[in-house]
N, C-alpha and C positions, 0 to 999 in steps of 0.2 A: 223435627224442625229445629234448626239452630237460631238463636238470636244473632243480631249483627255483631255483638261483642264476642260471642262464642265462635262465630265464623272467622272473625279477625284473629282470635287466639289460635284457632286451628291452622290458619294460613301461616301465621308466624312460626308455629311448631314445624310445619312442613318445610318452611324456608330454612330453619335451623338444621333440618335433616337433609338439606339440599335436594329435596323433592319439589322442584319448582313447578312442575305441571299440577301437582295436587295443591300447592300453595296458591297458584293462580286461580284454580277452581274455587278454593275456599274464599279468596278475596272477591271473586265474582259473585259468590253467594251473599257475602256481606253487602255488596253494592246493589244486588237485586232487592235486598231488604231496605237499603237506604242509599240512593244514588247521590246524596249530598255528603258523602263521608270522605273527606280529603285524605285521612290516614289510610283508607283502603286503596284509593287510587295510588297513593305514594308507595305503599307496600307492594301492590301489584306491579307498578312500574319497576321496582327493584327486582322482583322475580322475573319480569320479562327481560331485563338487562342480563340477568344471570343465565337465562335460557337463550340469549342471542336474538330476542324479538325486539329490536331497537325501535322500530317505528311505533309499535304498540306502547313501549315504555315512554316514548316522547309524548304520545297522546295522553297517557295517564298523568305525566308531570304537568302537561298543559292544563288538565282538569284541576290539579291541585292549585296551580297558579291562579286559575280563574276564581277559586274560592278563597285562597290565601295568598294574595299578590305580594305580600312582604315576607314570604317564607324563603330565606336564602338557600336552604338545602334543596328545595324543589328546583331552583334555578341551577344549583350545582349539579344535582343528579341528572337534570335535563341536559346540561352541558356534557356530562360524561357519556350519556346515551348518544348525543349528537356526534361526539368524538368517535365512538365505536361505529357510527353509521357513516363515517367519512364526510361529515358536514362541518368542516373546520371553522368557517366564518361564523356560522350559527352557534357553534360551540363556544367560540371566543366571546360572542355577545352574551351568551347565557352565563358564562363564568364571570364576566364583567358585572352583570346585574347582581349576581350572588355577592360579589365583593362590595358593591355599592350598599348592599343591605347588611353585610357583615365583613368589615375590613380585616378581621383577624382569621379569616377562613384560609388557613395555610394551603390546604390541598387545592383550593381554587386557583391561587397564585401558581402553584406547581403545574397543574394541568393546563392552565392558559399559557404558561411559559413553554411547555412542551409544544404547543401549537405554534407559538412565535418562533421557536427554534426550527421546527420543521419548515416554516415559511421563509427561513433565512433572516428573520428579524432578531439577530443575536443579542443586540443591546437590550431590546425589550424583554427578551427571554431572561437574560441575566438579571435584569431589574426584578422580574417576577420571582425568579428563584431566590433572590436575595430577600424579598419580602416573605417568602415562604419560610426561609431559614430564620428570619427575625421572629416570626410568629411561632415556629416550632423547630428549634435547633437540634432536636434529638432524632429527627428522621433522616437516616443515611441516604435515602433516595433523593432528597432535596440537594444534598451536597454533591452527589454523583451527577445529577442533572446540571447543576451550575458548572461543575468541572468539565462536562462535555461541551458546554457552551464556550467556556474559556478556551478549550482545546481547539474549537473551530476558529477562534480568533488568534490561534497560535500563541496564546498566553499560557505556555506549558507549565511554568512555575506556579501560577495561580491554580491551574487545573490540578496539579499534583497536590498542592496544599488541601484542596477540597476533597480529593480522593482519600488522602490520609486521614482527614477528619471523619469521612464516612467509614473507613476501616476501624478507626478508634471506637466508633459507635456500634459497629457490627463487624466483628472479626471473622464472621462466617459468610460474608457477602461477596461472592465471586465477581460481581460486576465492578465493584470498587477496585479490587486488585487488578482485574483485567484492563480497565481503563487507565489505571495508574501506570501499569506496564507500558501501555501505548504512549502515554505522555513522556515517560522516562526514556523510551526509545527515541522519541522525537528530539529530546534534549541530549541525546548521545550517551545517556547513562545505561549502557546495554546490560551490564551485569546486574544492576538493580532491577532492570526490566525483567530479566530472567527470573529473579527471585519472586517478583509479582506473578508472573505467568505460572511458576511452579506452585504458588499458593492457590491459584485458580484450579490447577490440576488436582491438588490435594482435596479441594472442596468439591470439585465437579469432575471426577476422573473420566467421565464419558463425554466431555466437551471437546470436540475435535478442533475448534477454533483456538483453544488455549495451547494445544500441541503445535498447531501451525504457527502461532505467534512466537512461541519459544524457539521453534525450529529456525525461524527467520533470523532471530538474534544469533543463534549458534552459527548459522551460515555466514552472517556478517562478521563474526569473530573468527572465522576460519576453523570452527569446530565442526568439521564436516560429518564425522561419525555420529556425534550427538544430534546434529540436524537430521541425518538420515533416520536415526532411531525414532525421533519425534514424528517425522513425516510418515514413517511406517505405521505408527499408532493412529495418527490422524486419518490415514487412508483406511485402516481397519475399521475405524468408527464411522467414516463417511467416504466410502469408495468411489462416490460419484463426483467428488470435488476435483475439478480440473487443476486448480492451483497447487494442490498438494502433490499431484503427480508431476507437474511442471517443475516445481522447486526441488522435489526429490531428485529429478533428473539433473538439475543444476548442481546440487550437492554431490551427486555421483561424478559429474563432469569435473568438479573441483578436486575430487579425490583421484582423478585419472582413470576412473572406471567407466569408460565410454560405452561399452556394450550395455551395461545396466542403465546408463543414462539414456541411451537411445530407446531402450525398452520403456522407460518411464515417460519420455516424450511421446512415444507412440501411443501409450495408454491415454495420455492427455488428449491426443488428437482423436482417439476413438470417442471420447466424451464431447469434444468440441472440434469438429473438423474444419472450422474456420478460424482457428487460433493462430495468428501470425507469430506470436512469441514462441509457441511450441515448434512450429516449422523452423523458425530461425535458430532456436537452441539445438534442435536435432541436426540442423545443417552444420552448426559449429562442431558438434560431436562427430559427425561424419568426416569433417575436415581433419580432426585429430586422428581419426582412423585411416586417413589418406584415401577415403572413399569419396573422391572429388565429384564424380558424376552425381552420386546420391545427394551430396551437399548442395550442389548447384540446383538440383531439382527442388530441394526443400527451400532454398533461398528464392527460387522462382515462385513457389507457392506462397511463401510469406509476403513477397512483393505484390502478389495478386490481391491480397487483402490489405496491404499497407504500402501502396505504390510510391509514396513520397517519404520513405524512411531511409535517410542517408547511411545509417549504420548497417542496414541489410545490404544496400548497394555496395558499401565498402567491402564487406566480407565476401560478397559474390565476386567483386572485382579481384580480390585476393585469390579466390579459388580458380577463376579464369586464368589468372597469371600463372598459378602453379601448373595448370594444364597447357601452358604455352599459347593460350588464346588471348593474345595481347590486344587485339582490336576490341573484343568484347570487354576485356578488363578496362580499357581506356574509356569505353562508353559508360561503364558503371561509375568510374571515378568522376567523369565529367558531369554526369547526372547528380552524383552526390554533392559535388562542389556547388552546383547550381542551387541545391537545397540548403547547403550549409557552407556558405562562402568564406567563413572566417576560421574554418577548421584547418590548421596547418598540416595535420596528418594526411588529409586527403590530397593536398598539393604535393606533399612529399612522395606519396605512393604513386600518384600519376607521373611524377618526375621519374620514378624508377621505370615505369612503362615506356616513357619517352626515351629513356636511356637504352632500354633493351631494343627499342625500335630504331636506335641510332639517330634520334631526333634531338641532337645535343643542345641546340639553342633553346628548344622548348623545355627540355629537362632543366636547364639552368634557370629559365624563367620561373618554372614551378617551384624549385628549391628556394629561389630568392623570394617568391611570394609567401612561401611557408615561413621564412625567416621574418618577413615583414609582418605577418600575422602574429607570430610569436618569436621574438628575438632570443628566447631561451630554449628553442626547439633543437636540441643537439643533433638528432638524425638528419635534419635538413642541412646543417653545416657539414656533417660527415659525407652525405651523398653529393653535395655540391663540390666538396673537396675531391672526391673520387673523379668527378667529371673534369675538374681542372687538371687532375693528374693525367687523365686520358688525352686531353688536348694540349698537354705539356705546358700548362701555366702553373709551374711548380711553386712559385712564391704564394700565389693565391690558394693553391692546394694546401700548403703548410699552414697558412693563416686560418683556413676553414677547419682543418683537422685539429689544430691547436684550440680553436674556439670550442669544438665539440668536446675535447678533453677538459677544458676549463669548466664547461657546463656539466659534464658527467665524467668525473675522474676514474670511473670504473669501465669506461668505454674501451674495451680491449682492442677492437678492430681499428679504432682511431689511432692508437699508439702504433699498431702494426703497419698501417698504411702510411702514416707519417714517416715511419722508419724507411719504408720502401721509397717514398719520395726523396728523402735525404740520400738514400743509397743511389738513386738515379742521378742525383745532382753531385755525387761524389763526396758527400758529407758523411764519411764512414763513421766517424766518432758519434755524431748525432744519431745516425741510423742504428748503431749498436745499442746506444742508450735507450732508444725507443723499443727495440726488440726485447731488451732486458725488462723494461717496464711492462711490456705486454705480457711476458711470461709471469712476472710477479703478480700483476693484477688478476690474471686468469687463475693462478694458484690460490690466491686469496679468496676469490669467488667460489672456486671448487671446494676449498676447505670449509667455507661458511655454510655451504649447501649440503655437506656430507654429515 
């Protein structure tokens, strides 16, 4: 037979050994001997938390509070158990009472701040994290938490400062590096973000998220081979992640490797058969392979899940146009315009369809609307200039083609067709000058791309 002190000692020993079942048994023995022993309830509550028995832990902390109503750690631990039990409001109340009893309890501010942040009360969260930091500036978790709150307010510079302080305190903490990378990416500091994600990978080489994050930056920087290499590792670590397969496909598409891209998009769709982005991207890859029927099928399926997406309608309209299905193309552009009525590109492409259908007035109206929406949209001037050439309004054609060249001096076709208009008008000198310019610009473009 053990005394209550011996039972308590045995329970604490078992707890240190992480044998929580035996610890709970020992504390229960102590309480059988003396049911007015708050330290036994407190210790048993801690062991119950460790073993995931949160309701029992809450009951034990309540017993402590009954006997010691001014004990702040009882309220704090009760708040922690309530947090684990998904009882957020009750947890906040318990942390608040702990802080009323001990205003220097940094972890209570921290944990209450986490609840405020989860509830979208960002200013209150920041205030709590700041109090936690004031009371204990050496805990990197407090700095990371406040950085995340600043991040949600899009105060990225403040977030970065907090993450850097967390890194100074703990150079082996992957969370600070990862979140700092995210904030740097938001600030457009992509190469610095890559450095942070690389540090996460050094510290946690089996974290697929770090590879995904770094891959996305490589993708944005046009470093497609590096992006693919990172996505390959991310997929090896987490083969069920749809996003990795999807973006791996995008990287392969950017590299011009459309069969491999289609394979990646197809894998993404095996994991998520209702993913409109994967259908859309695979459709784009099929277009590049000139597999237009497969492309339209994928665009159809993407629109089934995202029917009001003007971007998908635009690309399906292009595919229908390439197949000579002008009526279907017209329907897609008209729907897209209804959804995105300020997009000049949509009017411009519908104008092309009207041109091919020989509906000249409607084509001119669409090109003019594109110009009204964006006076710097060179293709609209170019296309309207072509129409004016067709209807023999040569001065208007020259004006529009000249405007296209003014807006885009590398517009080879604009020089060429302006030359043709001059040739038709008998302006041989101006025509030859434009043909020479067209050749020079084309040669310059080809030289730059070789």
